[in-house]
mmJSON file of the N, C-alpha and C atoms, coordinates in Angstrom:
{"data_MODEL":{"atom_site":{
"group_PDB":["ATOM","ATOM","ATOM","ATOM","ATOM","ATOM","ATOM","ATOM","ATOM","ATOM","ATOM","ATOM","ATOM","ATOM","ATOM","ATOM","ATOM","ATOM","ATOM","ATOM","ATOM","ATOM","ATOM","ATOM","ATOM","ATOM","ATOM","ATOM","ATOM","ATOM","ATOM","ATOM","ATOM","ATOM","ATOM","ATOM","ATOM","ATOM","ATOM","ATOM","ATOM","ATOM","ATOM","ATOM","ATOM","ATOM","ATOM","ATOM","ATOM","ATOM","ATOM","ATOM","ATOM","ATOM","ATOM","ATOM","ATOM","ATOM","ATOM","ATOM","ATOM","ATOM","ATOM","ATOM","ATOM","ATOM","ATOM","ATOM","ATOM","ATOM","ATOM","ATOM","ATOM","ATOM","ATOM","ATOM","ATOM","ATOM","ATOM","ATOM","ATOM","ATOM","ATOM","ATOM","ATOM","ATOM","ATOM","ATOM","ATOM","ATOM","ATOM","ATOM","ATOM","ATOM","ATOM","ATOM","ATOM","ATOM","ATOM","ATOM","ATOM","ATOM","ATOM","ATOM","ATOM","ATOM","ATOM","ATOM","ATOM","ATOM","ATOM","ATOM","ATOM","ATOM","ATOM","ATOM","ATOM","ATOM","ATOM","ATOM","ATOM","ATOM","ATOM","ATOM","ATOM","ATOM","ATOM","ATOM","ATOM","ATOM","ATOM","ATOM","ATOM","ATOM","ATOM","ATOM","ATOM","ATOM","ATOM","ATOM","ATOM","ATOM","ATOM","ATOM","ATOM","ATOM","ATOM","ATOM","ATOM","ATOM","ATOM","ATOM","ATOM","ATOM","ATOM","ATOM","ATOM","ATOM","ATOM","ATOM","ATOM","ATOM","ATOM","ATOM","ATOM"],
"id":[1,2,3,4,5,6,7,8,9,10,11,12,13,14,15,16,17,18,19,20,21,22,23,24,25,26,27,28,29,30,31,32,33,34,35,36,37,38,39,40,41,42,43,44,45,46,47,48,49,50,51,52,53,54,55,56,57,58,59,60,61,62,63,64,65,66,67,68,69,70,71,72,73,74,75,76,77,78,79,80,81,82,83,84,85,86,87,88,89,90,91,92,93,94,95,96,97,98,99,100,101,102,103,104,105,106,107,108,109,110,111,112,113,114,115,116,117,118,119,120,121,122,123,124,125,126,127,128,129,130,131,132,133,134,135,136,137,138,139,140,141,142,143,144,145,146,147,148,149,150,151,152,153,154,155,156,157,158,159,160,161,162,163,164,165],
"type_symbol":["N","C","C","N","C","C","N","C","C","N","C","C","N","C","C","N","C","C","N","C","C","N","C","C","N","C","C","N","C","C","N","C","C","N","C","C","N","C","C","N","C","C","N","C","C","N","C","C","N","C","C","N","C","C","N","C","C","N","C","C","N","C","C","N","C","C","N","C","C","N","C","C","N","C","C","N","C","C","N","C","C","N","C","C","N","C","C","N","C","C","N","C","C","N","C","C","N","C","C","N","C","C","N","C","C","N","C","C","N","C","C","N","C","C","N","C","C","N","C","C","N","C","C","N","C","C","N","C","C","N","C","C","N","C","C","N","C","C","N","C","C","N","C","C","N","C","C","N","C","C","N","C","C","N","C","C","N","C","C","N","C","C","N","C","C"],
"label_atom_id":["N","CA","C","N","CA","C","N","CA","C","N","CA","C","N","CA","C","N","CA","C","N","CA","C","N","CA","C","N","CA","C","N","CA","C","N","CA","C","N","CA","C","N","CA","C","N","CA","C","N","CA","C","N","CA","C","N","CA","C","N","CA","C","N","CA","C","N","CA","C","N","CA","C","N","CA","C","N","CA","C","N","CA","C","N","CA","C","N","CA","C","N","CA","C","N","CA","C","N","CA","C","N","CA","C","N","CA","C","N","CA","C","N","CA","C","N","CA","C","N","CA","C","N","CA","C","N","CA","C","N","CA","C","N","CA","C","N","CA","C","N","CA","C","N","CA","C","N","CA","C","N","CA","C","N","CA","C","N","CA","C","N","CA","C","N","CA","C","N","CA","C","N","CA","C","N","CA","C","N","CA","C","N","CA","C","N","CA","C","N","CA","C"],
"label_alt_id":[null,null,null,null,null,null,null,null,null,null,null,null,null,null,null,null,null,null,null,null,null,null,null,null,null,null,null,null,null,null,null,null,null,null,null,null,null,null,null,null,null,null,null,null,null,null,null,null,null,null,null,null,null,null,null,null,null,null,null,null,null,null,null,null,null,null,null,null,null,null,null,null,null,null,null,null,null,null,null,null,null,null,null,null,null,null,null,null,null,null,null,null,null,null,null,null,null,null,null,null,null,null,null,null,null,null,null,null,null,null,null,null,null,null,null,null,null,null,null,null,null,null,null,null,null,null,null,null,null,null,null,null,null,null,null,null,null,null,null,null,null,null,null,null,null,null,null,null,null,null,null,null,null,null,null,null,null,null,null,null,null,null,null,null,null],
"label_comp_id":["MET","MET","MET","ALA","ALA","ALA","ARG","ARG","ARG","LYS","LYS","LYS","ASP","ASP","ASP","ALA","ALA","ALA","LYS","LYS","LYS","ARG","ARG","ARG","VAL","VAL","VAL","VAL","VAL","VAL","ILE","ILE","ILE","THR","THR","THR","MET","MET","MET","ARG","ARG","ARG","SER","SER","SER","THR","THR","THR","GLU","GLU","GLU","GLY","GLY","GLY","THR","THR","THR","GLY","GLY","GLY","SER","SER","SER","THR","THR","THR","ASP","ASP","ASP","THR","THR","THR","THR","THR","THR","THR","THR","THR","LYS","LYS","LYS","ASN","ASN","ASN","ARG","ARG","ARG","GLN","GLN","GLN","ASN","ASN","ASN","GLN","GLN","GLN","ARG","ARG","ARG","ALA","ALA","ALA","ARG","ARG","ARG","LEU","LEU","LEU","GLU","GLU","GLU","PRO","PRO","PRO","ARG","ARG","ARG","LYS","LYS","LYS","TYR","TYR","TYR","ASP","ASP","ASP","PRO","PRO","PRO","LYS","LYS","LYS","LEU","LEU","LEU","ARG","ARG","ARG","ARG","ARG","ARG","MET","MET","MET","ALA","ALA","ALA","THR","THR","THR","PHE","PHE","PHE","ARG","ARG","ARG","GLU","GLU","GLU","THR","THR","THR","ARG","ARG","ARG"],
"label_asym_id":["A","A","A","A","A","A","A","A","A","A","A","A","A","A","A","A","A","A","A","A","A","A","A","A","A","A","A","A","A","A","A","A","A","A","A","A","A","A","A","A","A","A","A","A","A","A","A","A","A","A","A","A","A","A","A","A","A","A","A","A","A","A","A","A","A","A","A","A","A","A","A","A","A","A","A","A","A","A","A","A","A","A","A","A","A","A","A","A","A","A","A","A","A","A","A","A","A","A","A","A","A","A","A","A","A","A","A","A","A","A","A","A","A","A","A","A","A","A","A","A","A","A","A","A","A","A","A","A","A","A","A","A","A","A","A","A","A","A","A","A","A","A","A","A","A","A","A","A","A","A","A","A","A","A","A","A","A","A","A","A","A","A","A","A","A"],
"label_entity_id":["1","1","1","1","1","1","1","1","1","1","1","1","1","1","1","1","1","1","1","1","1","1","1","1","1","1","1","1","1","1","1","1","1","1","1","1","1","1","1","1","1","1","1","1","1","1","1","1","1","1","1","1","1","1","1","1","1","1","1","1","1","1","1","1","1","1","1","1","1","1","1","1","1","1","1","1","1","1","1","1","1","1","1","1","1","1","1","1","1","1","1","1","1","1","1","1","1","1","1","1","1","1","1","1","1","1","1","1","1","1","1","1","1","1","1","1","1","1","1","1","1","1","1","1","1","1","1","1","1","1","1","1","1","1","1","1","1","1","1","1","1","1","1","1","1","1","1","1","1","1","1","1","1","1","1","1","1","1","1","1","1","1","1","1","1"],
"label_seq_id":[1,1,1,2,2,2,3,3,3,4,4,4,5,5,5,6,6,6,7,7,7,8,8,8,9,9,9,10,10,10,11,11,11,12,12,12,13,13,13,14,14,14,15,15,15,16,16,16,17,17,17,18,18,18,19,19,19,20,20,20,21,21,21,22,22,22,23,23,23,24,24,24,25,25,25,26,26,26,27,27,27,28,28,28,29,29,29,30,30,30,31,31,31,32,32,32,33,33,33,34,34,34,35,35,35,36,36,36,37,37,37,38,38,38,39,39,39,40,40,40,41,41,41,42,42,42,43,43,43,44,44,44,45,45,45,46,46,46,47,47,47,48,48,48,49,49,49,50,50,50,51,51,51,52,52,52,53,53,53,54,54,54,55,55,55],
"pdbx_PDB_ins_code":[null,null,null,null,null,null,null,null,null,null,null,null,null,null,null,null,null,null,null,null,null,null,null,null,null,null,null,null,null,null,null,null,null,null,null,null,null,null,null,null,null,null,null,null,null,null,null,null,null,null,null,null,null,null,null,null,null,null,null,null,null,null,null,null,null,null,null,null,null,null,null,null,null,null,null,null,null,null,null,null,null,null,null,null,null,null,null,null,null,null,null,null,null,null,null,null,null,null,null,null,null,null,null,null,null,null,null,null,null,null,null,null,null,null,null,null,null,null,null,null,null,null,null,null,null,null,null,null,null,null,null,null,null,null,null,null,null,null,null,null,null,null,null,null,null,null,null,null,null,null,null,null,null,null,null,null,null,null,null,null,null,null,null,null,null],
"Cartn_x":[0.967,-0.025,0.866,0.445,1.368,1.074,2.303,1.567,0.894,-0.002,-0.758,-0.053,1.286,2.308,3.646,3.329,4.331,4.433,5.863,6.259,5.448,5.714,5.316,4.544,3.259,1.911,1.582,0.807,0.457,-0.689,-0.751,-1.855,-2.48,-3.913,-4.235,-4.383,-4.385,-4.29,-5.124,-6.663,-7.346,-7.493,-7.646,-7.358,-8.298,-8.322,-9.475,-9.771,-9.609,-10.228,-11.624,-12.12,-13.169,-12.871,-12.141,-11.677,-11.762,-11.506,-11.589,-10.524,-8.565,-7.916,-7.362,-6.765,-6.033,-4.535,-3.697,-2.585,-1.888,-1.187,-0.981,0.581,0.97,2.411,2.39,3.217,3.504,4.193,3.962,3.879,4.178,5.813,5.937,5.434,4.506,3.396,3.951,5.091,5.93,6.35,6.607,7.232,6.029,5.143,4.108,2.61,2.318,1.043,0.061,0.105,-0.853,-1.189,-2.38,-2.455,-1.485,-1.426,-0.479,-1.486,-0.79,-1.422,-0.297,0.135,1.624,0.323,1.223,0.821,1.313,0.586,1.245,0.269,0.902,0.103,-0.786,-2.138,-3.478,-3.715,-3.597,-3.494,-4.835,-6.176,-7.483,-7.275,-6.565,-7.049,-5.604,-4.834,-3.267,-2.772,-2.79,-2.02,-1.591,-1.121,-0.96,-1.961,-2.041,-3.881,-3.194,-3.754,-3.491,-4.038,-3.766,-4.33,-3.994,-5.07,-5.541,-5.195,-4.495,-4.867,-5.763,-6.87,-8.224,-7.765,-8.546,-8.655,-9.738],
"Cartn_y":[-1.044,-0.049,1.406,2.228,3.428,4.481,5.62,6.368,7.23,8.317,8.936,10.101,10.85,11.76,10.893,9.985,9.256,10.015,10.564,10.599,10.134,8.658,7.74,7.141,7.136,6.788,5.561,4.605,3.376,4.44,4.173,4.92,3.811,3.618,2.791,3.639,3.086,3.776,2.751,3.085,2.362,2.798,2.074,1.997,3.327,4.19,4.988,4.677,3.339,2.327,1.93,1.75,0.95,-0.432,-0.866,-2.118,-3.094,-2.138,-2.224,-2.692,-2.469,-3.346,-2.225,-2.452,-1.308,-1.896,-1.161,-1.588,-0.154,-1.032,-0.388,0.638,1.444,2.116,2.966,3.528,4.503,5.803,6.814,8.11,9.09,9.911,10.875,12.219,12.011,13.116,14.602,15.007,16.079,16.188,15.59,16.224,15.757,14.968,15.003,15.139,16.587,17.397,16.346,16.582,16.639,14.793,14.433,13.255,12.24,10.962,10.463,10.163,10.036,9.461,9.034,7.783,7.203,6.004,5.657,4.913,3.23,2.518,1.422,0.027,-1.47,-2.181,-2.453,-3.083,-3.235,-4.59,-5.736,-6.714,-7.403,-6.531,-7.218,-6.794,-5.519,-4.985,-5.521,-5.993,-6.094,-5.159,-4.22,-3.271,-1.955,-0.876,0.058,1.108,1.522,2.274,3.589,4.296,5.727,5.038,5.141,4.765,5.911,6.268,7.83,6.984,7.943,7.947,8.098,7.083,7.206,7.183,7.959,8.386,7.924],
"Cartn_z":[0.41,-0.011,0.006,-0.746,-0.892,-0.044,0.265,1.346,0.369,0.998,0.312,-0.101,0.303,0.142,-0.635,-1.014,-2.164,-3.208,-3.606,-5.169,-6.482,-6.331,-7.345,-7.033,-8.232,-7.808,-8.719,-8.379,-9.394,-10.343,-11.632,-12.318,-13.208,-13.638,-14.679,-15.799,-17.048,-18.604,-19.248,-19.792,-20.257,-22.096,-22.973,-24.508,-24.806,-25.814,-26.039,-27.559,-27.795,-29.105,-28.436,-27.344,-26.682,-26.765,-26.324,-26.063,-24.645,-23.905,-22.853,-22.261,-23.061,-22.271,-21.434,-20.375,-19.508,-19.56,-18.512,-18.063,-17.374,-16.625,-14.978,-15.284,-14.73,-14.48,-13.919,-13.276,-12.353,-13.07,-12.107,-12.482,-11.365,-11.739,-10.513,-10.452,-9.223,-9.405,-9.328,-8.955,-8.719,-10.192,-11.189,-12.408,-13.519,-13.571,-14.661,-13.752,-14.143,-13.54,-14.734,-15.786,-16.559,-16.752,-17.408,-17.602,-18.561,-18.797,-19.566,-20.684,-21.9,-23.055,-24.164,-23.921,-24.641,-25.553,-26.301,-27.658,-26.947,-26.911,-26.303,-27.09,-27.138,-27.753,-27.351,-27.794,-27.391,-28.106,-27.034,-27.434,-28.255,-27.79,-28.267,-29.947,-30.057,-31.976,-32.116,-31.491,-32.044,-33.238,-32.352,-32.916,-32.007,-32.427,-31.389,-31.185,-29.966,-29.861,-28.495,-28.573,-27.46,-26.535,-25.023,-24.039,-23.304,-22.606,-21.427,-19.728,-19.658,-17.492,-17.148,-16.613,-15.781,-14.368,-13.389,-12.405,-11.476],
"occupancy":[1.0,1.0,1.0,1.0,1.0,1.0,1.0,1.0,1.0,1.0,1.0,1.0,1.0,1.0,1.0,1.0,1.0,1.0,1.0,1.0,1.0,1.0,1.0,1.0,1.0,1.0,1.0,1.0,1.0,1.0,1.0,1.0,1.0,1.0,1.0,1.0,1.0,1.0,1.0,1.0,1.0,1.0,1.0,1.0,1.0,1.0,1.0,1.0,1.0,1.0,1.0,1.0,1.0,1.0,1.0,1.0,1.0,1.0,1.0,1.0,1.0,1.0,1.0,1.0,1.0,1.0,1.0,1.0,1.0,1.0,1.0,1.0,1.0,1.0,1.0,1.0,1.0,1.0,1.0,1.0,1.0,1.0,1.0,1.0,1.0,1.0,1.0,1.0,1.0,1.0,1.0,1.0,1.0,1.0,1.0,1.0,1.0,1.0,1.0,1.0,1.0,1.0,1.0,1.0,1.0,1.0,1.0,1.0,1.0,1.0,1.0,1.0,1.0,1.0,1.0,1.0,1.0,1.0,1.0,1.0,1.0,1.0,1.0,1.0,1.0,1.0,1.0,1.0,1.0,1.0,1.0,1.0,1.0,1.0,1.0,1.0,1.0,1.0,1.0,1.0,1.0,1.0,1.0,1.0,1.0,1.0,1.0,1.0,1.0,1.0,1.0,1.0,1.0,1.0,1.0,1.0,1.0,1.0,1.0,1.0,1.0,1.0,1.0,1.0,1.0],
"B_iso_or_equiv":[0.0,0.0,0.0,0.0,0.0,0.0,0.0,0.0,0.0,0.0,0.0,0.0,0.0,0.0,0.0,0.0,0.0,0.0,0.0,0.0,0.0,0.0,0.0,0.0,0.0,0.0,0.0,0.0,0.0,0.0,0.0,0.0,0.0,0.0,0.0,0.0,0.0,0.0,0.0,0.0,0.0,0.0,0.0,0.0,0.0,0.0,0.0,0.0,0.0,0.0,0.0,0.0,0.0,0.0,0.0,0.0,0.0,0.0,0.0,0.0,0.0,0.0,0.0,0.0,0.0,0.0,0.0,0.0,0.0,0.0,0.0,0.0,0.0,0.0,0.0,0.0,0.0,0.0,0.0,0.0,0.0,0.0,0.0,0.0,0.0,0.0,0.0,0.0,0.0,0.0,0.0,0.0,0.0,0.0,0.0,0.0,0.0,0.0,0.0,0.0,0.0,0.0,0.0,0.0,0.0,0.0,0.0,0.0,0.0,0.0,0.0,0.0,0.0,0.0,0.0,0.0,0.0,0.0,0.0,0.0,0.0,0.0,0.0,0.0,0.0,0.0,0.0,0.0,0.0,0.0,0.0,0.0,0.0,0.0,0.0,0.0,0.0,0.0,0.0,0.0,0.0,0.0,0.0,0.0,0.0,0.0,0.0,0.0,0.0,0.0,0.0,0.0,0.0,0.0,0.0,0.0,0.0,0.0,0.0,0.0,0.0,0.0,0.0,0.0,0.0],
"pdbx_formal_charge":[null,null,null,null,null,null,null,null,null,null,null,null,null,null,null,null,null,null,null,null,null,null,null,null,null,null,null,null,null,null,null,null,null,null,null,null,null,null,null,null,null,null,null,null,null,null,null,null,null,null,null,null,null,null,null,null,null,null,null,null,null,null,null,null,null,null,null,null,null,null,null,null,null,null,null,null,null,null,null,null,null,null,null,null,null,null,null,null,null,null,null,null,null,null,null,null,null,null,null,null,null,null,null,null,null,null,null,null,null,null,null,null,null,null,null,null,null,null,null,null,null,null,null,null,null,null,null,null,null,null,null,null,null,null,null,null,null,null,null,null,null,null,null,null,null,null,null,null,null,null,null,null,null,null,null,null,null,null,null,null,null,null,null,null,null],
"auth_seq_id":[1,1,1,2,2,2,3,3,3,4,4,4,5,5,5,6,6,6,7,7,7,8,8,8,9,9,9,10,10,10,11,11,11,12,12,12,13,13,13,14,14,14,15,15,15,16,16,16,17,17,17,18,18,18,19,19,19,20,20,20,21,21,21,22,22,22,23,23,23,24,24,24,25,25,25,26,26,26,27,27,27,28,28,28,29,29,29,30,30,30,31,31,31,32,32,32,33,33,33,34,34,34,35,35,35,36,36,36,37,37,37,38,38,38,39,39,39,40,40,40,41,41,41,42,42,42,43,43,43,44,44,44,45,45,45,46,46,46,47,47,47,48,48,48,49,49,49,50,50,50,51,51,51,52,52,52,53,53,53,54,54,54,55,55,55],
"auth_comp_id":["MET","MET","MET","ALA","ALA","ALA","ARG","ARG","ARG","LYS","LYS","LYS","ASP","ASP","ASP","ALA","ALA","ALA","LYS","LYS","LYS","ARG","ARG","ARG","VAL","VAL","VAL","VAL","VAL","VAL","ILE","ILE","ILE","THR","THR","THR","MET","MET","MET","ARG","ARG","ARG","SER","SER","SER","THR","THR","THR","GLU","GLU","GLU","GLY","GLY","GLY","THR","THR","THR","GLY","GLY","GLY","SER","SER","SER","THR","THR","THR","ASP","ASP","ASP","THR","THR","THR","THR","THR","THR","THR","THR","THR","LYS","LYS","LYS","ASN","ASN","ASN","ARG","ARG","ARG","GLN","GLN","GLN","ASN","ASN","ASN","GLN","GLN","GLN","ARG","ARG","ARG","ALA","ALA","ALA","ARG","ARG","ARG","LEU","LEU","LEU","GLU","GLU","GLU","PRO","PRO","PRO","ARG","ARG","ARG","LYS","LYS","LYS","TYR","TYR","TYR","ASP","ASP","ASP","PRO","PRO","PRO","LYS","LYS","LYS","LEU","LEU","LEU","ARG","ARG","ARG","ARG","ARG","ARG","MET","MET","MET","ALA","ALA","ALA","THR","THR","THR","PHE","PHE","PHE","ARG","ARG","ARG","GLU","GLU","GLU","THR","THR","THR","ARG","ARG","ARG"],
"auth_asym_id":["A","A","A","A","A","A","A","A","A","A","A","A","A","A","A","A","A","A","A","A","A","A","A","A","A","A","A","A","A","A","A","A","A","A","A","A","A","A","A","A","A","A","A","A","A","A","A","A","A","A","A","A","A","A","A","A","A","A","A","A","A","A","A","A","A","A","A","A","A","A","A","A","A","A","A","A","A","A","A","A","A","A","A","A","A","A","A","A","A","A","A","A","A","A","A","A","A","A","A","A","A","A","A","A","A","A","A","A","A","A","A","A","A","A","A","A","A","A","A","A","A","A","A","A","A","A","A","A","A","A","A","A","A","A","A","A","A","A","A","A","A","A","A","A","A","A","A","A","A","A","A","A","A","A","A","A","A","A","A","A","A","A","A","A","A"],
"auth_atom_id":["N","CA","C","N","CA","C","N","CA","C","N","CA","C","N","CA","C","N","CA","C","N","CA","C","N","CA","C","N","CA","C","N","CA","C","N","CA","C","N","CA","C","N","CA","C","N","CA","C","N","CA","C","N","CA","C","N","CA","C","N","CA","C","N","CA","C","N","CA","C","N","CA","C","N","CA","C","N","CA","C","N","CA","C","N","CA","C","N","CA","C","N","CA","C","N","CA","C","N","CA","C","N","CA","C","N","CA","C","N","CA","C","N","CA","C","N","CA","C","N","CA","C","N","CA","C","N","CA","C","N","CA","C","N","CA","C","N","CA","C","N","CA","C","N","CA","C","N","CA","C","N","CA","C","N","CA","C","N","CA","C","N","CA","C","N","CA","C","N","CA","C","N","CA","C","N","CA","C","N","CA","C","N","CA","C","N","CA","C","N","CA","C"],
"pdbx_PDB_model_num":[1,1,1,1,1,1,1,1,1,1,1,1,1,1,1,1,1,1,1,1,1,1,1,1,1,1,1,1,1,1,1,1,1,1,1,1,1,1,1,1,1,1,1,1,1,1,1,1,1,1,1,1,1,1,1,1,1,1,1,1,1,1,1,1,1,1,1,1,1,1,1,1,1,1,1,1,1,1,1,1,1,1,1,1,1,1,1,1,1,1,1,1,1,1,1,1,1,1,1,1,1,1,1,1,1,1,1,1,1,1,1,1,1,1,1,1,1,1,1,1,1,1,1,1,1,1,1,1,1,1,1,1,1,1,1,1,1,1,1,1,1,1,1,1,1,1,1,1,1,1,1,1,1,1,1,1,1,1,1,1,1,1,1,1,1]
}}}
């Protein structure tokens, strides 16, 4: 369990293509304030897709 004031937090990212695929990663709260939108491999589509951070 992470502390509330921890600098690195675990975030969940969901595919914007509507397949329901999710991925988890960590992010530094102090350096990256905006939501992440990396392009990652979506196994249901079998191609690259944009994943958006969910809260």
